[in-house]
Backbone atoms as SQL, in Angstrom:
CREATE TABLE atoms (id INTEGER PRIMARY KEY, chain TEXT, resi INTEGER, resn TEXT, atom TEXT, x REAL, y REAL, z REAL);
INSERT INTO atoms VALUES
  (1, 'A', 1, 'MET', 'N', -57.993, -102.620, -22.512),
  (2, 'A', 1, 'MET', 'CA', -57.216, -101.397, -22.280),
  (3, 'A', 1, 'MET', 'C', -55.834, -101.645, -23.000),
  (4, 'A', 2, 'ARG', 'N', -55.405, -100.629, -23.625),
  (5, 'A', 2, 'ARG', 'CA', -54.094, -100.741, -24.298),
  (6, 'A', 2, 'ARG', 'C', -52.975, -100.021, -23.490),
  (7, 'A', 3, 'GLY', 'N', -51.785, -100.652, -23.445),
  (8, 'A', 3, 'GLY', 'CA', -50.698, -100.068, -22.755),
  (9, 'A', 3, 'GLY', 'C', -50.811, -100.202, -21.234),
  (10, 'A', 4, 'SER', 'N', -49.812, -99.693, -20.611),
  (11, 'A', 4, 'SER', 'CA', -49.746, -99.778, -19.129),
  (12, 'A', 4, 'SER', 'C', -50.660, -98.728, -18.522),
  (13, 'A', 5, 'ASP', 'N', -51.009, -98.967, -17.305),
  (14, 'A', 5, 'ASP', 'CA', -51.865, -98.067, -16.545),
  (15, 'A', 5, 'ASP', 'C', -50.976, -97.252, -15.572),
  (16, 'A', 6, 'ALA', 'N', -50.009, -96.499, -16.187),
  (17, 'A', 6, 'ALA', 'CA', -49.085, -95.724, -15.397),
  (18, 'A', 6, 'ALA', 'C', -49.454, -94.217, -15.431),
  (19, 'A', 7, 'MET', 'N', -49.286, -93.545, -14.293),
  (20, 'A', 7, 'MET', 'CA', -49.552, -92.141, -14.245),
  (21, 'A', 7, 'MET', 'C', -48.457, -91.370, -14.948),
  (22, 'A', 8, 'GLN', 'N', -48.796, -90.464, -15.811),
  (23, 'A', 8, 'GLN', 'CA', -47.809, -89.662, -16.480),
  (24, 'A', 8, 'GLN', 'C', -47.818, -88.242, -15.945),
  (25, 'A', 9, 'GLU', 'N', -47.226, -87.996, -14.797),
  (26, 'A', 9, 'GLU', 'CA', -47.132, -86.783, -14.151),
  (27, 'A', 9, 'GLU', 'C', -46.475, -85.745, -14.997),
  (28, 'A', 10, 'SER', 'N', -45.632, -86.042, -15.856),
  (29, 'A', 10, 'SER', 'CA', -44.934, -85.034, -16.642),
  (30, 'A', 10, 'SER', 'C', -45.826, -84.317, -17.566),
  (31, 'A', 11, 'LEU', 'N', -47.036, -84.794, -17.764),
  (32, 'A', 11, 'LEU', 'CA', -48.002, -84.110, -18.623),
  (33, 'A', 11, 'LEU', 'C', -48.653, -82.930, -17.948),
  (34, 'A', 12, 'PHE', 'N', -48.521, -82.851, -16.637),
  (35, 'A', 12, 'PHE', 'CA', -49.226, -81.815, -15.870),
  (36, 'A', 12, 'PHE', 'C', -48.171, -80.796, -15.322),
  (37, 'A', 13, 'THR', 'N', -48.677, -79.574, -15.183),
  (38, 'A', 13, 'THR', 'CA', -47.829, -78.501, -14.646),
  (39, 'A', 13, 'THR', 'C', -48.538, -77.800, -13.487),
  (40, 'A', 14, 'VAL', 'N', -47.746, -77.361, -12.563),
  (41, 'A', 14, 'VAL', 'CA', -48.409, -76.576, -11.456),
  (42, 'A', 14, 'VAL', 'C', -48.184, -75.063, -11.619),
  (43, 'A', 15, 'ALA', 'N', -47.566, -74.682, -12.703),
  (44, 'A', 15, 'ALA', 'CA', -47.341, -73.274, -12.975),
  (45, 'A', 15, 'ALA', 'C', -48.597, -72.573, -13.349),
  (46, 'A', 16, 'LYS', 'N', -48.731, -71.307, -12.962),
  (47, 'A', 16, 'LYS', 'CA', -49.854, -70.495, -13.289),
  (48, 'A', 16, 'LYS', 'C', -49.665, -69.843, -14.675),
  (49, 'A', 17, 'LEU', 'N', -50.736, -69.573, -15.280),
  (50, 'A', 17, 'LEU', 'CA', -50.704, -68.919, -16.632),
  (51, 'A', 17, 'LEU', 'C', -49.887, -67.638, -16.603),
  (52, 'A', 18, 'GLU', 'N', -50.027, -66.921, -15.525),
  (53, 'A', 18, 'GLU', 'CA', -49.309, -65.670, -15.314),
  (54, 'A', 18, 'GLU', 'C', -47.795, -65.890, -15.508),
  (55, 'A', 19, 'ASP', 'N', -47.316, -67.023, -15.097),
  (56, 'A', 19, 'ASP', 'CA', -45.890, -67.347, -15.220),
  (57, 'A', 19, 'ASP', 'C', -45.388, -67.382, -16.662),
  (58, 'A', 20, 'PHE', 'N', -46.274, -67.590, -17.577),
  (59, 'A', 20, 'PHE', 'CA', -45.880, -67.738, -18.990),
  (60, 'A', 20, 'PHE', 'C', -46.060, -66.448, -19.782),
  (61, 'A', 21, 'VAL', 'N', -46.846, -65.536, -19.201),
  (62, 'A', 21, 'VAL', 'CA', -47.067, -64.229, -19.943),
  (63, 'A', 21, 'VAL', 'C', -46.272, -63.109, -19.315),
  (64, 'A', 22, 'PRO', 'N', -45.409, -62.479, -20.129),
  (65, 'A', 22, 'PRO', 'CA', -44.574, -61.425, -19.572),
  (66, 'A', 22, 'PRO', 'C', -45.393, -60.271, -18.871),
  (67, 'A', 23, 'ALA', 'N', -44.757, -59.647, -17.946),
  (68, 'A', 23, 'ALA', 'CA', -45.534, -58.588, -17.231),
  (69, 'A', 23, 'ALA', 'C', -45.867, -57.414, -18.128),
  (70, 'A', 24, 'ASP', 'N', -45.080, -57.159, -19.167),
  (71, 'A', 24, 'ASP', 'CA', -45.340, -56.026, -20.038),
  (72, 'A', 24, 'ASP', 'C', -46.145, -56.435, -21.329),
  (73, 'A', 25, 'HIS', 'N', -46.682, -57.660, -21.304),
  (74, 'A', 25, 'HIS', 'CA', -47.500, -58.069, -22.458),
  (75, 'A', 25, 'HIS', 'C', -48.745, -57.214, -22.609),
  (76, 'A', 26, 'PRO', 'N', -49.053, -56.793, -23.861),
  (77, 'A', 26, 'PRO', 'CA', -50.184, -55.951, -24.125),
  (78, 'A', 26, 'PRO', 'C', -51.565, -56.476, -23.682),
  (79, 'A', 27, 'LEU', 'N', -51.669, -57.815, -23.579),
  (80, 'A', 27, 'LEU', 'CA', -52.943, -58.346, -23.147),
  (81, 'A', 27, 'LEU', 'C', -53.267, -58.204, -21.657),
  (82, 'A', 28, 'ARG', 'N', -52.218, -57.979, -20.895),
  (83, 'A', 28, 'ARG', 'CA', -52.504, -57.875, -19.411),
  (84, 'A', 28, 'ARG', 'C', -53.391, -56.765, -19.090),
  (85, 'A', 29, 'PRO', 'N', -53.233, -55.497, -19.555),
  (86, 'A', 29, 'PRO', 'CA', -54.209, -54.536, -19.236),
  (87, 'A', 29, 'PRO', 'C', -55.577, -54.758, -19.916),
  (88, 'A', 30, 'ILE', 'N', -55.636, -55.362, -21.015),
  (89, 'A', 30, 'ILE', 'CA', -56.882, -55.717, -21.698),
  (90, 'A', 30, 'ILE', 'C', -57.646, -56.713, -20.797),
  (91, 'A', 31, 'ARG', 'N', -56.929, -57.662, -20.268),
  (92, 'A', 31, 'ARG', 'CA', -57.592, -58.659, -19.350),
  (93, 'A', 31, 'ARG', 'C', -58.291, -58.033, -18.227),
  (94, 'A', 32, 'SER', 'N', -57.552, -57.071, -17.584),
  (95, 'A', 32, 'SER', 'CA', -58.202, -56.455, -16.368),
  (96, 'A', 32, 'SER', 'C', -59.349, -55.653, -16.787),
  (97, 'A', 33, 'LEU', 'N', -59.409, -54.930, -17.981),
  (98, 'A', 33, 'LEU', 'CA', -60.567, -54.222, -18.422),
  (99, 'A', 33, 'LEU', 'C', -61.723, -55.207, -18.684),
  (100, 'A', 34, 'VAL', 'N', -61.464, -56.358, -19.397),
  (101, 'A', 34, 'VAL', 'CA', -62.533, -57.271, -19.651),
  (102, 'A', 34, 'VAL', 'C', -63.053, -57.903, -18.331),
  (103, 'A', 35, 'ASN', 'N', -62.232, -58.233, -17.440),
  (104, 'A', 35, 'ASN', 'CA', -62.672, -58.787, -16.188),
  (105, 'A', 35, 'ASN', 'C', -63.616, -57.813, -15.407),
  (106, 'A', 36, 'GLU', 'N', -63.270, -56.507, -15.421),
  (107, 'A', 36, 'GLU', 'CA', -64.034, -55.484, -14.782),
  (108, 'A', 36, 'GLU', 'C', -65.381, -55.368, -15.485),
  (109, 'A', 37, 'ALA', 'N', -65.395, -55.344, -16.779),
  (110, 'A', 37, 'ALA', 'CA', -66.653, -55.206, -17.599),
  (111, 'A', 37, 'ALA', 'C', -67.513, -56.442, -17.324),
  (112, 'A', 38, 'LEU', 'N', -66.969, -57.649, -17.285),
  (113, 'A', 38, 'LEU', 'CA', -67.752, -58.914, -17.065),
  (114, 'A', 38, 'LEU', 'C', -68.263, -58.862, -15.661),
  (115, 'A', 39, 'SER', 'N', -67.501, -58.353, -14.698),
  (116, 'A', 39, 'SER', 'CA', -68.013, -58.315, -13.302),
  (117, 'A', 39, 'SER', 'C', -69.292, -57.541, -13.161),
  (118, 'A', 40, 'HIS', 'N', -69.348, -56.399, -13.972),
  (119, 'A', 40, 'HIS', 'CA', -70.557, -55.594, -13.999),
  (120, 'A', 40, 'HIS', 'C', -71.756, -56.271, -14.598),
  (121, 'A', 41, 'LEU', 'N', -71.522, -57.280, -15.394),
  (122, 'A', 41, 'LEU', 'CA', -72.554, -58.007, -16.071),
  (123, 'A', 41, 'LEU', 'C', -73.121, -59.103, -15.208),
  (124, 'A', 42, 'ASN', 'N', -72.446, -59.451, -14.149),
  (125, 'A', 42, 'ASN', 'CA', -72.866, -60.629, -13.261),
  (126, 'A', 42, 'ASN', 'C', -74.335, -60.423, -12.845),
  (127, 'A', 43, 'GLY', 'N', -74.656, -59.176, -12.384),
  (128, 'A', 43, 'GLY', 'CA', -76.014, -58.987, -11.860),
  (129, 'A', 43, 'GLY', 'C', -77.086, -59.219, -12.917),
  (130, 'A', 44, 'PRO', 'N', -76.965, -58.549, -14.114),
  (131, 'A', 44, 'PRO', 'CA', -77.984, -58.864, -15.123),
  (132, 'A', 44, 'PRO', 'C', -78.101, -60.275, -15.571),
  (133, 'A', 45, 'PHE', 'N', -76.933, -60.995, -15.634),
  (134, 'A', 45, 'PHE', 'CA', -77.057, -62.386, -16.027),
  (135, 'A', 45, 'PHE', 'C', -77.538, -63.328, -14.909),
  (136, 'A', 46, 'ASN', 'N', -77.407, -62.926, -13.635),
  (137, 'A', 46, 'ASN', 'CA', -77.914, -63.733, -12.525),
  (138, 'A', 46, 'ASN', 'C', -79.458, -63.615, -12.514),
  (139, 'A', 47, 'THR', 'N', -80.042, -62.584, -13.009),
  (140, 'A', 47, 'THR', 'CA', -81.510, -62.401, -12.979),
  (141, 'A', 47, 'THR', 'C', -82.215, -63.211, -14.152),
  (142, 'A', 48, 'ILE', 'N', -81.467, -63.726, -15.122),
  (143, 'A', 48, 'ILE', 'CA', -82.069, -64.448, -16.282),
  (144, 'A', 48, 'ILE', 'C', -82.389, -65.846, -15.806);
């Protein structure tokens, strides 16, 4: 093993992705549309 076995906690963040995307970003409404469309596909995919 190379180097020390120290935990590098600064590499991790506890912030949510929503904290990095502005509220008025154009992808936010698209995300909700995609999530809704995918939720309707859960049934067909579960039967495969």
